C-alpha positions as CSV (number, residue, x, y, z in Angstrom):
1,M,-70.2,83.3,-3.4
2,A,-70.2,79.7,-3.9
3,E,-69.0,78.7,-0.7
4,T,-69.9,79.8,3.0
5,V,-67.9,79.8,5.8
6,G,-70.1,76.9,7.4
7,S,-69.8,74.6,4.4
8,L,-66.3,75.1,3.9
9,V,-65.7,74.1,7.8
10,D,-68.2,71.3,6.8
11,K,-65.9,70.0,4.0
12,L,-62.7,70.6,6.4
13,S,-64.5,68.4,9.1
14,I,-65.3,65.7,6.8
15,I,-61.7,65.7,4.9
16,E,-60.1,65.5,8.2
17,L,-62.4,62.5,9.3
18,K,-61.4,60.8,6.1
19,I,-57.6,61.7,6.6
20,Y,-57.8,60.2,10.4
21,H,-59.7,56.8,8.9
22,M,-57.4,56.4,5.9
23,A,-54.1,56.8,8.0
24,E,-55.6,53.9,10.2
25,Q,-56.0,51.9,7.4
26,A,-52.4,52.6,6.0
27,A,-50.7,51.6,9.5
28,R,-52.5,48.5,9.6
29,D,-50.2,45.4,10.4
30,D,-52.4,42.8,8.3
31,I,-52.2,44.6,4.9
32,T,-50.4,44.0,1.9
33,P,-47.8,46.6,0.3
34,D,-49.9,47.3,-2.6
35,F,-52.6,48.5,-0.2
36,R,-50.3,50.6,2.2
37,D,-49.4,52.5,-1.3
38,R,-53.0,52.9,-2.2
39,C,-54.0,54.3,1.0
40,N,-50.7,56.4,1.1
41,Q,-51.3,57.9,-2.3
42,R,-55.1,58.4,-1.2
43,L,-53.9,60.2,1.8
44,E,-51.6,62.4,-0.4
45,V,-54.8,63.8,-2.7
46,M,-56.6,64.3,0.9
47,H,-54.1,66.3,2.3
48,L,-54.2,68.7,-1.1
49,Q,-57.6,68.7,-0.7
50,R,-57.4,69.8,3.0
51,D,-54.9,72.5,2.3
52,D,-57.1,73.9,-0.6
53,L,-59.8,74.0,1.5
54,A,-58.1,75.8,4.2
55,E,-56.7,78.4,2.0
56,E,-60.2,78.9,0.6
57,L,-61.6,79.0,4.2
58,S,-58.8,81.8,5.1
59,T,-59.2,83.5,2.1
60,L,-63.0,84.0,2.3
61,L,-62.5,84.9,5.9
62,T,-60.1,87.6,5.1
63,D,-62.1,89.1,2.3
64,I,-65.3,89.0,4.9
65,A,-63.1,90.6,7.6
66,S,-62.1,93.1,5.2
67,G,-65.7,94.3,3.8
68,R,-65.0,93.2,0.6
69,V,-67.3,90.3,0.8
70,V,-70.8,90.6,2.4
71,P,-71.9,87.1,3.2
72,K,-76.2,86.4,2.4
73,V,-77.9,84.7,5.0
74,Y,-81.0,82.8,4.1
75,R,-83.6,81.7,6.4
76,Q,-85.0,78.5,6.4
77,F,-88.5,78.1,5.2
78,K,-89.9,74.6,6.4
79,M,-93.4,73.9,5.3
80,Y,-93.6,70.2,6.8
81,N,-95.4,69.8,10.1
82,D,-97.1,73.2,9.8
83,P,-100.9,73.1,10.0
84,Q,-101.1,76.3,7.6
85,Y,-99.8,74.2,4.7
86,K,-101.8,71.3,5.1
87,R,-103.2,70.2,1.7
88,P,-107.1,70.2,2.0
89,S,-108.8,66.9,2.3
90,A,-110.8,65.7,-1.1
């Protein structure tokens, strides 16, 4: 499994922010029609990306709920600021 629930939610959050800000740009009064068209074309792509991610998340959650997928949990092993891992002085 390449994606986790958390990574998909993160990607969805990011694309939603991009959609919001691109829509703001497309709605500006001081832009050329060409710029507005480019913004709207990008919005179409972003909406497709968002929908694909949402579908992937929904499928993953369904698979987890049914038991078809069991997510792996990996602990973080941080070594910085831990005196046990301090390099000996030369």
